[in-house]
N, C-alpha and C positions, 0 to 999 in steps of 0.2 A: 504494500500500500504506500502510495506516494503522499507524503504529508507536506504541509506548507513550509515547514522548516527545511525539508530536503530540497524543495524547489528553490527556496531562497539561497541555500548553499550552492546549488548548481548555478544559479544566476550570478552569484558572487564570483564563482570560479571563472565563468565566461567573461564577466566584467574585468576581472584581474588580467586574464589572458589578452583581452582586447587592449587594455591599457599598456601592457608590456609590448605588444606588437606595434601600437601607436607610437610609443617612445622610440622603439628601434627604427621605425620608418623615418621619424623626424630627425633623429641623430644621423642616420645614414644619408639622408638627403642633405643635411647641412654639411657633413663632412665632404660629400661629393661636390657640393657647391663651392666650398672653400678651396678644394684641391684643383678646381678647374682653372683654365687659363683665360677666363672671361675678364673683361675690364672691371674695375672696382665699382663703377656706377651700376653695371649690370648685375653684379653680385649683390649689391645693396638692394636693388629692386626685387630680385628673387628672394632675398632674405625677408623683406617686408611682406611679400606675397605668402611665403611659407609660414611666417609667424602669425599673420592675420587669419589665414585659413589653413591650418596645419595639414590635414589629411588631403583636402582638395588641392591645396598649393603644392604639396609633395607630388601628387599624381600628375598635375599639370607640368611640373618641373621635369619629371622623368619622361613625359610624353613629348613636350614641346621644347624645353629649355636645355636639355642635356645634349652635349655634343657627342658624336659617335667616336668612341675610342677603340682602337684596334690593338 
């Protein structure tokens, strides 16, 4: 039998895992941004976008702003 307590526990686990993945995504995005060869003003603009909308900004950065590296 599933009780309210077990559902809350499972919800907290998912929330915790989502938070960890969110933090990893943001840190990885910022590290990639600062390691890039972009001009400083472009880096600053991407930094503002990523900090204002962390998840969406990171996704947009990886789709549109990241340079191809071989």
